[in-house]
Each structure stands twice: as C-alpha cells, then as structure tokens.
C-alpha positions in Angstrom: -66.8 105.3 -12.5 -67.7 104.4 -16.1 -69.5 101.2 -17.0 -70.1 99.6 -20.4 -73.2 97.6 -20.9 -73.3 95.1 -23.8 -76.9 93.9 -24.1 -79.2 93.4 -27.1 -82.5 93.7 -25.1 -82.9 97.5 -25.5 -85.7 97.7 -23.0 -83.6 96.0 -20.3 -80.6 98.0 -21.3 -82.6 101.3 -20.8 -83.9 100.2 -17.4 -80.5 99.2 -16.1 -78.8 102.3 -17.4 -81.3 104.5 -15.7 -80.6 102.8 -12.4 -76.9 103.0 -12.9 -76.9 106.7 -13.7 -79.1 107.4 -10.7 -76.5 105.6 -8.6 -73.8 107.9 -10.0 -72.2 105.7 -12.7 -71.3 107.1 -16.1 -72.5 104.5 -18.7 -72.1 103.6 -22.3 -74.1 100.9 -24.2 -73.9 98.8 -27.3 -76.2 96.1 -28.6 -74.1 93.5 -30.5 -70.9 91.5 -29.9 -68.7 93.1 -32.5 -69.3 96.6 -31.2 -69.0 95.4 -27.6 -65.6 93.8 -28.2 -64.4 97.1 -29.8 -65.4 99.2 -26.9 -64.3 96.7 -24.2 -60.8 96.5 -25.9 -60.3 100.2 -25.4 -59.7 99.6 -21.7 -61.6 102.7 -20.7 -64.2 101.1 -18.4 -64.2 100.3 -14.7 -66.7 97.5 -15.2 -68.7 95.8 -17.9 -72.1 94.2 -17.9 -72.1 91.5 -20.6 -75.1 89.6 -22.0 -74.2 86.1 -22.9 -76.5 85.7 -25.9 -75.7 88.5 -28.3 -76.2 88.8 -32.1 -73.1 88.1 -34.1 -70.3 87.5 -31.6 -71.7 85.8 -28.5 -70.7 86.9 -25.0 -68.4 84.0 -24.2 -66.5 84.5 -27.5 -66.3 88.3 -26.9 -64.9 87.8 -23.4 -62.4 85.2 -24.5 -61.1 87.6 -27.2 -60.9 90.5 -24.8 -59.0 88.5 -22.1 -56.6 87.1 -24.7 -55.6 90.7 -25.5 -54.9 91.5 -21.8 -58.1 93.4 -21.1 -58.6 93.1 -17.3 -61.9 95.1 -17.0 -64.1 93.4 -14.4 -67.0 91.7 -16.2 -70.5 90.8 -14.8 -72.1 88.3 -17.2 -75.9 88.6 -17.5 -77.9 85.6 -18.9 -81.0 83.6 -18.7 -78.8 80.4 -18.7 -78.6 79.6 -15.0 -77.4 76.0 -14.9 -74.2 75.2 -13.0 -72.4 74.3 -16.2 -73.4 77.6 -17.8 -72.0 79.5 -14.9 -68.8 77.6 -15.0 -68.5 78.3 -18.7 -68.9 82.0 -18.1 -66.4 82.1 -15.3 -63.9 80.0 -17.2 -64.2 82.5 -20.1 -63.0 85.3 -17.8 -66.1 86.6 -16.2 -65.7 88.0 -12.6 -69.3 87.4 -11.7 -72.5 85.9 -13.1 -76.1 87.0 -12.6 -79.1 85.1 -13.9 -82.0 86.9 -15.5 -84.5 88.0 -14.3 -82.7 89.8 -11.5 -83.5 92.3 -8.8 -82.0 95.7 -9.6 -80.8 96.0 -6.1 -78.7 92.9 -6.5 -77.3 94.1 -9.8 -76.2 97.4 -8.2 -74.6 95.5 -5.3 -72.7 93.3 -7.8 -71.5 96.4 -9.7 -70.3 98.0 -6.5 -68.4 94.9 -5.6 -66.8 94.7 -9.1 -65.7 98.4 -9.0 -64.0 97.8 -5.6 -61.7 95.2 -7.2 -58.3 96.3 -8.4 -58.2 96.2 -12.2 -54.4 96.0 -12.4 -51.2 95.7 -10.4 -50.0 99.3 -10.8 -49.4 101.2 -7.6 -52.5 103.3 -6.6 -52.8 106.4 -8.8 -49.7 105.7 -10.9 -49.6 105.2 -14.6 -46.3 104.4 -16.3 -45.2 104.3 -19.9 -41.7 104.6 -21.5 -39.8 107.2 -19.4 -42.8 109.0 -17.8 -44.8 108.3 -14.7 -48.2 109.9 -14.1 -49.5 110.3 -10.6 -53.2 110.7 -11.1 -53.9 111.3 -7.4 -51.4 114.2 -7.1 -51.8 115.3 -10.8 -48.0 115.2 -11.3 -46.1 114.0 -14.4 -42.5 112.8 -13.9 -40.0 112.4 -16.6 -36.2 112.5 -17.3 -35.9 116.3 -16.9 -38.2 116.7 -13.8 -41.8 117.0 -13.1 -44.8 119.3 -13.8 -48.3 119.7 -12.5 -51.3 118.9 -14.7 -55.0 119.9 -14.6 -57.5 117.1 -13.8 -58.6 116.9 -17.4 -55.0 116.7 -18.7 -54.3 113.9 -16.2 -57.5 112.0 -17.2 -56.6 112.3 -20.9 -53.0 111.3 -20.4 -54.0 108.4 -18.1 -56.3 107.0 -20.9 -53.6 107.3 -23.5 -51.0 105.6 -21.2 -53.4 102.8 -20.2 -53.9 102.0 -23.9 -50.4 102.8 -25.2 -49.8 101.5 -28.7 -53.5 101.4 -29.4 -55.3 104.1 -31.4 -58.1 105.6 -29.4 -60.8 107.3 -31.4 -61.8 110.9 -30.8 -65.3 109.7 -29.8 -63.9 107.3 -27.2 -61.5 109.8 -25.7 -64.1 112.6 -25.6 -66.7 110.3 -24.0 -64.1 109.0 -21.5 -63.0 112.5 -20.4 -66.1 114.7 -20.8 -68.9 112.1 -21.0 -71.3 111.4 -23.9 -73.9 113.9 -22.8 -71.7 116.9 -22.2 -72.4 120.2 -23.8 -68.7 121.0 -24.3 -67.7 121.3 -27.9 -65.7 118.2 -29.1 -63.0 120.5 -30.5 -61.8 121.0 -26.9 -60.1 117.6 -27.2 -57.6 119.1 -29.7 -56.7 121.8 -27.2 -56.1 119.2 -24.4 -54.0 117.0 -26.7 -51.9 120.1 -27.3 -51.6 120.7 -23.5 -50.6 117.1 -22.9 -48.0 117.2 -25.6 -46.5 120.3 -24.1 -46.4 118.7 -20.6 -44.6 115.7 -22.0 -42.0 118.0 -23.7 -41.5 119.9 -20.4 -40.4 116.7 -18.6 -38.1 115.7 -21.4 -39.8 112.4 -22.2 -39.5 110.1 -25.2 -43.2 109.4 -25.1 -45.2 111.1 -27.8 -48.9 111.4 -28.6 -49.3 110.6 -32.3 -52.2 111.8 -34.4 -53.8 109.0 -36.5 -55.5 111.1 -39.2 -59.2 110.7 -39.4 -59.4 108.4 -36.4 -57.8 109.7 -33.1 -54.6 109.5 -31.1 -52.1 107.0 -29.9 -49.4 107.0 -27.2 -46.0 105.8 -28.5 -42.3 105.7 -27.5 -40.2 107.8 -29.9 -37.0 105.9 -29.0 
C-alpha cells in the first residue's frame, strides 16, 4: 500500500510518516497544494492524507479539482477546523473521512486501515483493462487479441500503473517511485529495461495498446488505433 501525505507542517508530516512506515505503508510527501494536486492526479496512491490549510492551493480546492478529473483515491482530510460545518464542507468536497488535529496516532492508523479497505474503483478484483488488453494483476497474465502471456511481478505493476493512468504522461520519477519505492538502491535506468519488457509483452498478445515515450518526461499508455 502506498500513501500520499500532503501537509505543510513538516514536523507533523515526519512524525506521521514514521508511524506509517513502521506500520508497513510506503509513503510519499509534499508540502503545498500545487505539488499535492500533481501527485494525487497521477492516480498511483491507495490513500491520501490531506491537510485542509495549505499554502497556495488549499485542501478543499485541491480535492475538488482532483475529483473533477475522476481521481477516486480515498482521502482522509486532516485539519484543526473541527466545527460541523467545516466537516460537511470537507466531505462535500470529496473527502472520505475527516480527522481533527490534534489527533491520536492510533486513531489515524485505524482510519488509514479503513480507507485502504475500501474499493477505489469498480473494476473486477485484480483486473486492469485498456483498449484490447486485459491485465490480471493477481495471476500476472496479460490477455490480448492474439492470446495471453505471463508477466513478472514488476512488469505487472508497471503495466498496471500505465493502464490506470492511460492517456496521461507519467514521469519517470513517479513510475520509479511507484514500482521500486523512493528509497530503493536499484538504479533508475532499470525502468527503461522494464518499459522494453512491457512493450514486448504487449506485442506478443497482438494488442493495439502502445507505451509512448514522452521525451524528457516519462511514458504514456495509448491506443494505436
């Protein structure tokens, strides 16, 4: 499970991230609304912890913008504004839950566990579909017009990220962090090798889907037809 925390209080952020990592969650952080919206819009996270009062773009505006683009990532809004009206505003903006500061870390972890148990979309369990391919992430099998092939776990994770964000350009940094984690000692160049592997798998099953290189930025899943 990977969690994004958008919080400008860096001391609070560090304390929460430490607890989340000890609980087994992979975590990424950013400290302003513009960066937070960019990362949330990538659709790569299982849950998001969102501060309401952020510099630049505030939490409510950020969440409204993300939901308007179809981002369904479960969001727990964190704020010192605890009045009923404030909570209603947060939930109406698209938050799934609302926790008032200061909070007990045990309650935060319980809320995160609850968020991560909720289905993020209506796709069948383990299945990712785009154009004429279907990826079974549980069985590590890719199906296309000319048959099927078996993928490695990393190939499946990379292809799943591209399918989930089809039509969007995913930066190399986002993809590498999603598949291998931000603290890995693996060289970033390995991403190029796995992009090559994924392209080869797609050709094997005779699909029209392609992985396009966006020079200087990253990669995008598209339909060649």
